[in-house]
C-alpha positions in Angstrom: 36.2 17.5 -66.2 33.4 17.8 -63.8 33.7 18.4 -60.0 31.2 16.5 -57.8 30.6 16.4 -54.0 29.9 13.0 -52.4 28.4 13.2 -48.9 27.6 10.8 -46.1 24.8 11.2 -43.6 27.4 11.8 -41.0 28.3 15.0 -42.7 31.6 13.8 -44.1 32.2 15.0 -47.7 34.7 14.5 -50.4 35.3 16.2 -53.8 35.7 13.9 -56.8 36.6 14.8 -60.4 35.1 12.8 -63.2 34.3 12.9 -66.9 30.6 13.3 -67.8 30.7 10.0 -69.8 32.1 8.0 -66.9 29.8 5.4 -65.3 28.5 6.2 -61.9 29.9 2.9 -60.6 33.4 4.0 -61.6 33.0 7.4 -60.0 31.7 5.7 -56.8 34.9 3.7 -56.6 36.8 7.0 -56.4 34.5 8.4 -53.7 34.8 5.1 -51.8 38.6 5.3 -51.7 38.5 8.9 -50.6 35.9 8.4 -47.9 37.2 5.1 -46.8 33.7 3.6 -46.4 31.9 0.9 -48.3 29.4 2.6 -50.7 26.4 0.6 -51.9 24.6 3.2 -53.9 24.1 6.9 -54.5 21.2 9.3 -54.5 21.0 12.5 -56.6 20.4 16.0 -55.1 16.7 15.6 -56.0 16.4 12.3 -54.0 16.5 9.9 -57.0 18.4 6.6 -56.7 20.9 6.7 -59.6 21.5 3.8 -61.9 25.2 3.0 -61.4 25.5 1.3 -64.8 24.8 4.5 -66.6 27.0 7.5 -67.2 26.8 10.7 -65.1 25.3 12.7 -67.9 22.8 10.0 -68.9 21.5 10.0 -65.4 21.1 13.8 -65.4 23.9 14.5 -63.0 25.5 18.0 -63.6 28.8 19.5 -62.9 29.0 20.7 -59.3 26.2 18.4 -58.0 26.2 17.1 -54.4 25.3 13.4 -54.2 24.4 11.4 -51.1 26.1 8.0 -50.6 24.3 5.0 -49.2 26.8 3.0 -47.2 26.8 -0.7 -46.3 24.6 -1.5 -43.3 26.0 -3.6 -40.4 25.3 -7.3 -40.7 24.9 -8.9 -37.3 24.8 -12.4 -38.7 28.1 -12.2 -40.5 29.8 -14.9 -38.5 28.4 -18.3 -39.4 30.2 -20.3 -36.6 28.4 -18.7 -33.7 25.0 -19.6 -35.2 22.9 -22.3 -33.7 20.2 -24.6 -35.0 17.7 -22.1 -33.5 15.5 -19.4 -35.0 13.9 -16.7 -33.0 11.3 -14.3 -34.4 10.7 -11.0 -32.6 7.1 -9.8 -32.8 5.8 -6.3 -32.8 4.4 -6.8 -29.3 7.8 -7.7 -28.0 7.1 -11.4 -27.8 9.4 -14.1 -29.0 8.7 -17.2 -31.1 11.5 -19.9 -31.1 11.9 -23.0 -33.2 14.6 -25.4 -34.4 16.2 -26.5 -31.1 14.5 -28.7 -28.6 16.3 -27.3 -25.6 15.4 -23.7 -26.5 11.9 -23.8 -27.9 10.1 -23.2 -24.6 10.4 -19.4 -24.1 10.4 -18.3 -20.4 6.9 -17.2 -19.4 8.1 -14.0 -17.8 9.9 -12.8 -21.0 8.4 -9.5 -22.2 9.5 -6.5 -24.3 12.4 -8.2 -26.0 14.7 -5.8 -27.7 17.2 -8.1 -29.3 18.3 -11.8 -29.3 21.6 -13.6 -29.4 22.1 -17.4 -30.0 25.0 -19.8 -29.9 25.3 -23.6 -30.4 22.6 -24.4 -27.9 21.3 -21.5 -25.9 19.6 -18.1 -26.3 20.2 -14.8 -24.6 17.5 -12.1 -24.9 17.9 -8.5 -23.8 14.8 -6.9 -22.3 14.9 -3.4 -20.8 18.7 -3.7 -20.3 18.5 -7.1 -18.5 19.5 -10.5 -20.0 17.3 -13.6 -19.9 18.9 -16.9 -20.9 17.6 -20.4 -21.6 18.7 -23.6 -23.3 21.7 -25.9 -22.7 23.1 -24.7 -19.3 26.6 -25.9 -20.2 26.9 -23.4 -23.1 25.2 -20.3 -21.6 21.6 -21.3 -21.1 22.0 -20.8 -17.3 23.3 -17.3 -16.4 22.1 -17.5 -12.7 25.7 -17.2 -11.4 26.1 -13.7 -13.0 22.4 -12.7 -13.1 23.0 -9.9 -10.6 25.6 -8.4 -13.0 23.4 -8.6 -16.1 21.8 -5.2 -15.8 22.2 -2.1 -18.0 23.4 -4.4 -20.8 24.1 -2.8 -24.2 24.6 -6.0 -26.3 25.4 -9.7 -26.0 28.0 -11.5 -28.1 28.3 -15.3 -28.5 31.1 -17.7 -29.0 29.9 -21.2 -30.0 29.7 -22.3 -26.3 29.5 -19.1 -24.2 28.2 -15.6 -24.1 29.8 -12.2 -23.2 27.6 -9.2 -22.4 28.8 -5.6 -22.9 27.3 -3.2 -20.4 26.7 0.5 -20.9 29.5 1.4 -18.5 32.0 -0.5 -20.7 32.5 -3.5 -18.5 32.0 -7.1 -19.6 30.2 -10.1 -18.0 30.8 -13.7 -19.3 29.1 -17.1 -18.7 28.8 -20.5 -20.3 31.6 -23.0 -21.0 34.7 -21.6 -19.3 37.2 -23.0 -21.8 35.2 -21.2 -24.7 35.4 -17.8 -23.1 32.7 -18.2 -20.5 35.3 -17.3 -17.8 37.1 -13.9 -18.2 38.5 -13.7 -14.7 42.1 -13.7 -15.9 41.6 -10.5 -17.9 38.7 -9.0 -15.9 40.8 -6.0 -14.7 41.5 -5.1 -18.4 37.8 -5.3 -19.4 36.8 -1.7 -18.9 36.0 1.1 -21.4 35.1 -1.7 -23.9 33.1 -0.6 -27.0 32.9 -3.9 -29.0 33.0 -7.7 -28.7 33.7 -10.5 -31.1 33.4 -14.2 -30.5 35.1 -17.1 -32.3 34.3 -20.8 -31.5 36.4 -21.0 -28.4 37.4 -17.4 -27.6 36.5 -13.7 -27.4 38.1 -10.4 -28.3 37.1 -7.1 -26.7 38.0 -3.8 -28.4 38.4 -0.8 -26.1 37.7 2.8 -26.6 41.5 3.5 -26.8 41.8 1.1 -29.7 43.5 -1.7 -27.8 42.2 -5.2 -27.7 41.9 -7.9 -25.0 41.5 -11.6 -25.7 40.5 -14.6 -23.6 39.3 -18.2 -24.0 41.2 -21.1 -25.5 44.7 -19.8 -25.9 45.4 -22.2 -28.8 42.4 -21.0 -30.8 42.4 -17.2 -30.6 42.3 -16.6 -26.9 46.0 -15.5 -26.8 47.0 -12.4 -28.8 50.3 -11.8 -27.0 52.4 -12.4 -30.1 50.7 -9.4 -31.8 49.7 -7.3 -28.8 52.0 -4.4 -29.7 50.3 -4.2 -33.1 46.8 -4.2 -31.7 46.5 -0.4 -31.5 43.9 1.9 -33.0 41.7 -1.1 -33.7 38.4 -0.3 -35.5 36.7 -3.8 -35.5 37.5 -7.5 -35.1 36.3 -10.4 -37.2 36.5 -14.1 -36.0 36.8 -17.3 -37.8 36.4 -20.6 -35.9 39.9 -20.6 -34.4 41.4 -17.2 -35.3 40.8 -13.5 -35.2 41.5 -10.6 -37.7 41.6 -7.0 -36.4 40.9 -4.1 -38.7 42.7 -1.0 -37.6 41.7 2.6 -38.4 44.6 2.9 -40.7 43.2 0.2 -42.9 45.8 -2.5 -42.0 44.9 -5.9 -40.6 46.4 -7.9 -37.7 45.7 -11.6 -37.3 46.3 -14.3 -34.6 45.1 -17.8 -33.7 45.8 -21.0 -35.6 48.2 -20.2 -38.4 46.8 -22.4 -41.1 43.2 -21.5 -40.3 43.5 -17.8 -40.9 45.7 -16.8 -37.9 48.7 -16.2 -40.1 48.3 -13.5 -42.8 52.0 -12.9 -43.5 51.7 -14.2 -47.1 49.3 -11.4 -48.0 50.3 -8.8 -45.4 51.7 -6.4 -48.1 48.3 -6.4 -49.8 46.3 -5.7 -46.6 46.0 -1.9 -46.7 43.0 0.4 -47.1 40.7 -2.4 -45.9 37.1 -1.6 -45.4 35.5 -4.9 -44.4 36.5 -8.3 -43.1 34.6 -11.6 -43.3 35.4 -15.2 -42.4 34.5 -18.7 -43.1 35.4 -21.4 -40.6 39.1 -21.4 -41.5 39.7 -18.4 -43.8 39.3 -14.7 -44.1 38.5 -12.2 -46.9 39.3 -8.5 -46.7 37.6 -6.0 -49.0 39.8 -3.0 -49.8 38.6 0.5 -50.7 39.7 0.0 -54.3 37.3 -3.0 -54.6 39.9 -5.7 -54.5 39.4 -8.7 -52.2 42.3 -10.3 -50.5 42.0 -13.9 -49.1 44.1 -16.1 -46.8 43.7 -19.2 -44.7 42.7 -22.7 -45.7 42.3 -22.7 -49.5 39.5 -25.3 -49.4 37.5 -23.0 -47.1 37.7 -19.9 -49.3 41.3 -18.9 -48.5 42.2 -18.8 -52.2 40.1 -16.4 -54.3 42.5 -16.1 -57.1 40.4 -17.9 -59.7 37.6 -15.3 -59.4 39.7 -12.2 -58.6 39.1 -10.7 -62.1 35.3 -10.8 -61.4 35.4 -9.1 -58.0 34.6 -5.5 -59.0 32.7 -2.9 -57.1 31.8 -5.3 -54.3 29.3 -4.1 -51.7 28.8 -7.2 -49.6 30.8 -10.3 -48.7 28.9 -13.2 -47.2 30.4 -16.4 -45.7 29.2 -19.9 -44.9 31.5 -22.5 -43.3 33.6 -23.2 -46.3 32.9 -20.7 -49.0 32.5 -16.9 -49.7 30.0 -15.1 -51.9 30.4 -11.5 -53.0 27.7 -9.2 -54.2 28.6 -6.2 -56.4 26.7 -2.9 -56.8 25.1 -4.1 -60.0 23.5 -7.0 -58.2 25.7 -9.8 -59.5 27.1 -12.5 -57.3 30.5 -14.3 -57.4 31.3 -17.2 -55.1 34.4 -19.3 -54.3 35.5 -22.0 -51.9 34.0 -25.5 -51.5 30.5 -24.8 -52.8 29.8 -24.7 -56.5 29.9 -21.3 -58.1 26.7 -19.7 -59.4 25.8 -16.9 -61.8 23.2 -14.6 -60.3 22.0 -11.1 -61.2 19.5 -8.5 -59.7 20.4 -9.5 -56.1 20.1 -7.1 -53.2 21.4 -9.1 -50.2 23.1 -12.4 -49.4 22.6 -14.7 -46.4 24.2 -18.0 -45.4 23.7 -21.1 -43.4 26.6 -23.4 -42.6 26.7 -25.0 -46.0 24.4 -22.9 -48.3 23.7 -19.4 -49.5 20.4 -17.6 -50.1 20.1 -14.5 -52.3 17.3 -12.0 -51.8 16.6 -10.6 -55.3 15.5 -7.1 -56.1 12.0 -8.3 -57.0 11.5 -9.9 -53.5 12.1 -13.5 -54.6 14.8 -15.8 -53.4 17.4 -18.1 -54.9 19.5 -20.6 -52.9 22.4 -22.9 -53.6 24.7 -25.2 -51.8 23.9 -28.3 -49.6 20.3 -29.0 -50.4 19.6 -30.4 -46.9 21.0 -27.3 -45.3 18.9 -24.7 -47.1 20.3 -24.9 -50.6 17.0 -26.2 -52.0 13.9 -23.9 -52.0 11.7 -26.0 -54.2 9.2 -26.8 -51.3 8.6 -23.2 -50.5 9.5 -21.4 -53.8 5.9 -20.3 -54.5 5.6 -18.8 -51.0 8.8 -16.8 -51.2 7.4 -13.5 -52.6 7.8 -10.0 -51.2 10.6 -11.2 -49.0 12.0 -8.5 -46.7 14.7 -10.3 -44.7 16.5 -13.7 -44.9 18.1 -15.2 -41.8 20.4 -18.3 -41.9 20.9 -20.7 -39.0 23.4 -23.5 -39.1 21.2 -25.9 -41.1 18.2 -23.8 -42.4 16.9 -20.4 -43.5 13.9 -18.3 -42.5 12.4 -15.5 -44.6 10.4 -12.6 -43.3 7.7 -11.6 -45.8 6.0 -8.3 -46.4 2.9 -9.3 -44.5 5.2 -10.0 -41.5 4.8 -13.8 -41.6 7.7 -16.2 -41.8 8.6 -19.1 -44.2 11.4 -21.5 -43.4 13.3 -24.2 -45.3 16.3 -26.5 -44.9 16.7 -29.3 -42.4 13.1 -29.9 -41.1 14.4 -31.2 -37.7 16.6 -28.1 -37.1 14.7 -25.0 -38.1 13.7 -25.8 -41.6 10.1 -26.5 -40.7 8.3 -23.9 -38.6 4.8 -25.5 -39.0 4.5 -26.1 -35.2 4.7 -22.4 -34.4 3.3 -21.1 -37.7 0.1 -19.7 -36.1 2.3 -17.5 -33.8 4.6 -16.2 -36.6 2.5 -13.1 -37.2 3.4 -9.4 -36.9 7.1 -10.4 -36.9 9.5 -7.5 -37.1 12.9 -9.2 -37.1 14.5 -12.7 -37.3 17.5 -14.0 -35.4 19.6 -17.2 -35.6 
C-alpha cells in the first residue's frame, strides 16, 4: 500500500492510501472526498499532467509522492434562466461589442475600460472602474438612473430575469429593474449588509452573508420568501437558483431548498441523500447535486431533468454539470458526456467543457473543435459554421444561440440568426476579444 499526498493551491493537503495498480481516477475520488472539493485533474511533482485512465505505477507515480490537484473553475454562466438573447464581447482595449438584442446593441459612447458584463432578459449592466453602466429595456434594468449615485465601488452584479442586484465592496446591495422580480429590496434593506454573494432566479434574489445566513426578496411565491426554512439557512456556502426556486449548499455539505415545491423547491424526497454535496446546478424546474463520492442526486420536475435514475450508473467521476432549460449534461474526468431530461441523449468523448443555450448544448472538445446537440434552431446545429470552429478557447451560450471565442481572438456565432446566432453585422469589430458574456 502506497501513501500519497494530494495538495491544493490553497495549501490544503490530504494523505491518501492506494495500491500501485489502482487507476489515478479511482484515487482522485478518494482525495476528492477527503478534501471536499471537485477535482478535475492532477499534476505530478515534476509538473506533468497525469493520465487518469492509467494506474499510478504506469504513470510513474511513486510511493510518498506529492501530487497537485486541479479543481473545478467557477462557471459564471451556470444559470440558464437569467440569460438573455444578447451577446457581449469584451475586447483587449476594454471596449465592448454587443449583438443579438435590438434594444441593447447600441453601446453607450462613454463606456470605457469595461471589467465585466452582466445580462438579463433585455438589459445589460457593465462594471467599469467600480461603477455600473446600464442600457437596454428600462423596465428590466436598462435604466439605473434612480440608483446611479449608489452604484459606485461595485464588486459584482447579479441578474434575475427582469432585474439586477449589485454587490458593493462594503457588503451592501443595490437593486433596480422590475420591482416584483427583485428590483426593489426595500423590505429587506436593513438586512443587506456584510453580504458576500448574490444569486438570482427568474423573479427573486438570495443574498448570502459573511455569517452564513441568507436573505431573500422578490416574488414571495417564486423563491422570494425563505421563511419556512430560515432556521436551516445557517453556514451557507453558496446558492443555486432555478426559475422559481432556490437551493442553498451549506458548508456541512447539506442542501436546503425553498420556492415552488414541484419545481425544485421541495427536496424532501431526496433529503437523506443530500450530504457531502460539492456542486449544485439547475434547469428551469429541477436541480442536480454532485456529491463528493461522484453520485448525482436530482429532484424537481422529471421532464426537466429532475429524474436522473436512468443514467445514474453512467455518472462516475463527474467534473462538470451543465444545464439548459429542460435537461442536464454531465462531463466526467475522462472527457465523456452523459445527458438526461427532455433533450435526446448523446455519446461524446474527449470533451473538456460544456456550455448551454436554453434548448441546446455545446461541447468544446480537447482538440479545440465543437459538437452541439438539441434544438437545431437554438444552437443545436453547427453545420453552417463547423469548418470555422477550430482552435476554440471558450463557448458562451445565450438563450437562443452560441458564440465561440477562437485562438486568434475572433468570434464565431450560430443558432437563431435574429437573436445572436448571426454576428455578421459586428464581425469587423470582433477582434482582440478576451472574453464572451451572455
